[in-house]
Residue frames as qw, qx, qy, qz and C-alpha x, y, z in Angstrom:
[[0.000, 0.887, 0.462, 0.000, 0.00, 0.00, 0.00],
 [0.316, -0.780, 0.095, 0.531, 2.81, 2.41, 0.84],
 [0.389, -0.138, 0.596, 0.689, 4.51, 1.81, -2.50],
 [0.192, 0.594, 0.680, 0.384, 1.26, 2.38, -4.38],
 [0.143, -0.916, -0.324, 0.189, 0.56, 5.55, -2.45],
 [0.360, -0.674, 0.242, 0.598, 4.00, 6.96, -3.23],
 [0.520, 0.256, 0.600, 0.552, 3.72, 6.50, -7.01],
 [0.000, 0.294, -0.107, -0.950, 3.49, 9.63, -9.12],
 [0.470, 0.062, -0.472, -0.743, 0.96, 8.22, -11.59],
 [0.691, -0.047, 0.549, -0.468, -2.04, 6.09, -10.58],
 [0.250, -0.057, 0.920, 0.297, -2.39, 2.68, -12.23],
 [0.126, 0.576, 0.782, 0.201, -6.05, 3.28, -12.93],
 [0.058, 0.091, 0.059, 0.992, -7.45, 6.57, -14.07],
 [0.543, -0.222, -0.101, -0.804, -11.10, 5.83, -13.44],
 [0.615, -0.208, 0.602, -0.465, -13.27, 3.55, -11.34],
 [0.914, 0.290, 0.046, -0.280, -14.31, 1.26, -14.20],
 [0.579, 0.579, -0.556, 0.139, -10.68, 0.61, -15.13],
 [0.180, -0.460, 0.736, -0.463, -9.87, -0.15, -11.51],
 [0.795, -0.008, 0.408, -0.449, -12.80, -2.59, -11.28],
 [0.844, 0.461, -0.240, -0.135, -11.64, -4.29, -14.50],
 [0.302, 0.581, -0.699, 0.288, -8.15, -4.74, -13.07],
 [0.449, -0.300, 0.673, -0.506, -9.50, -6.20, -9.84],
 [0.896, 0.190, 0.176, -0.360, -11.71, -8.66, -11.78],
 [0.701, 0.553, -0.450, 0.016, -8.77, -9.71, -13.96],
 [0.033, 0.512, -0.761, 0.397, -6.58, -10.34, -10.91],
 [0.669, -0.119, 0.535, -0.502, -9.37, -12.36, -9.27],
 [0.901, 0.354, -0.042, -0.248, -9.88, -14.46, -12.43],
 [0.501, 0.592, -0.611, 0.161, -6.13, -15.08, -12.72],
 [0.248, -0.396, 0.753, -0.464, -5.95, -16.21, -9.11],
 [0.812, 0.077, 0.370, -0.446, -8.95, -18.49, -9.61],
 [0.797, 0.502, -0.312, -0.127, -7.38, -19.92, -12.79],
 [0.202, 0.549, -0.756, 0.295, -4.22, -20.73, -10.82],
 [0.514, -0.197, 0.669, -0.500, -6.29, -22.50, -8.16],
 [0.881, 0.294, 0.103, -0.357, -8.19, -24.48, -10.81],
 [0.605, 0.574, -0.551, 0.027, -4.89, -25.51, -12.42],
 [0.125, -0.433, 0.799, -0.398, -3.72, -26.79, -9.03],
 [0.740, 0.046, 0.481, -0.467, -6.89, -28.87, -8.76],
 [0.814, 0.494, -0.213, -0.220, -6.35, -30.18, -12.29],
 [0.308, 0.580, -0.731, 0.185, -2.79, -31.18, -11.39],
 [0.399, -0.260, 0.753, -0.454, -3.98, -33.03, -8.26],
 [0.844, 0.244, 0.248, -0.408, -6.69, -34.90, -10.19],
 [0.714, 0.572, -0.396, -0.080, -4.18, -35.91, -12.88],
 [0.050, 0.534, -0.794, 0.286, -1.63, -37.09, -10.30],
 [0.612, -0.078, 0.653, -0.440, -4.28, -39.38, -8.83],
 [0.053, -0.046, 0.897, 0.437, -4.91, -40.75, -12.31],
 [0.336, 0.504, 0.656, -0.451, -8.56, -39.80, -12.04],
 [0.060, 0.057, 0.602, 0.794, -10.25, -39.53, -15.43],
 [0.080, 0.588, 0.770, -0.234, -13.70, -38.79, -14.09],
 [0.154, 0.803, 0.414, 0.400, -15.98, -35.98, -15.08],
 [0.420, -0.823, -0.096, 0.371, -14.30, -33.89, -12.35],
 [0.489, -0.258, 0.379, 0.742, -11.33, -33.34, -14.64],
 [0.227, 0.491, 0.590, 0.599, -13.55, -32.36, -17.55],
 [0.204, -0.894, -0.397, -0.031, -15.45, -29.93, -15.33],
 [0.479, -0.680, 0.083, 0.549, -12.21, -28.35, -14.14],
 [0.436, 0.015, 0.496, 0.751, -10.92, -27.99, -17.70],
 [0.068, 0.712, 0.551, 0.429, -14.13, -26.29, -18.78],
 [0.354, -0.884, -0.225, 0.207, -13.92, -23.97, -15.76],
 [0.516, -0.436, 0.260, 0.690, -10.31, -23.10, -16.61],
 [0.323, 0.317, 0.563, 0.691, -11.20, -22.38, -20.24],
 [0.101, -0.856, -0.469, -0.191, -14.07, -20.13, -19.13],
 [0.438, -0.792, -0.033, 0.424, -11.71, -18.19, -16.87],
 [0.493, -0.124, 0.422, 0.751, -9.19, -17.80, -19.71],
 [0.164, 0.594, 0.561, 0.553, -11.94, -16.33, -21.90],
 [0.277, -0.905, -0.319, 0.047, -12.97, -13.93, -19.13],
 [0.521, -0.571, 0.157, 0.615, -9.36, -12.80, -18.66],
 [0.397, 0.142, 0.516, 0.746, -8.92, -12.22, -22.39],
 [0.011, 0.776, 0.536, 0.333, -12.16, -10.22, -22.50],
 [0.368, -0.890, -0.150, 0.225, -10.78, -7.89, -19.83],
 [0.637, -0.214, 0.245, 0.699, -7.44, -7.35, -21.60]]
């Protein structure tokens, strides 16, 4: 917080841009968590619908991130 407060230029110039950045960061964090779940399922050798559901969820998050770029 201190580093951000001491910057000369703000990262976001309006509220909508700030909200977009926060959503993107949240989606990226969620994508990382989903990838961790995918890795755990694959290590167990599980080929159930859980893996397919996780892959679909990850793809949806990727599309949401790209839409915010």
